[in-house]
C-alpha positions, 0 to 999 in steps of 0.5 A: 882421596879421589883420582886425579884423572877425570873420566871424559866422555868419548868425543862422539857424545860431545854434542849430547852434552850441549844444551839445546835451544828451541828455534823456528826456522827462518826459511820453512817455519819448522820448529827445531833445536840448535846447540847455540844461543840465537842472538836474534841478529842473524837468521836461524835455520833448521838442519834441513834448510841449512844443509840445502843452503850449504849444498847450493853455495858449494854448487855456486862456487864450483860453477864460478870456478869453472868459468 
């Protein structure tokens, strides 16, 4: 009989196991892949545009909190 304990992949490989879905970035039009199924109800962004938007949001929050 087999072992009752299953071997697990290390945490760092978690993203590698997820299925990737092809998208077109709403902001720049670049083709990219995401690890979730886009539903079409919200815009989807490539990794670069998403990171830039997050940076802008953080800057805006900092300036609002300093006011």
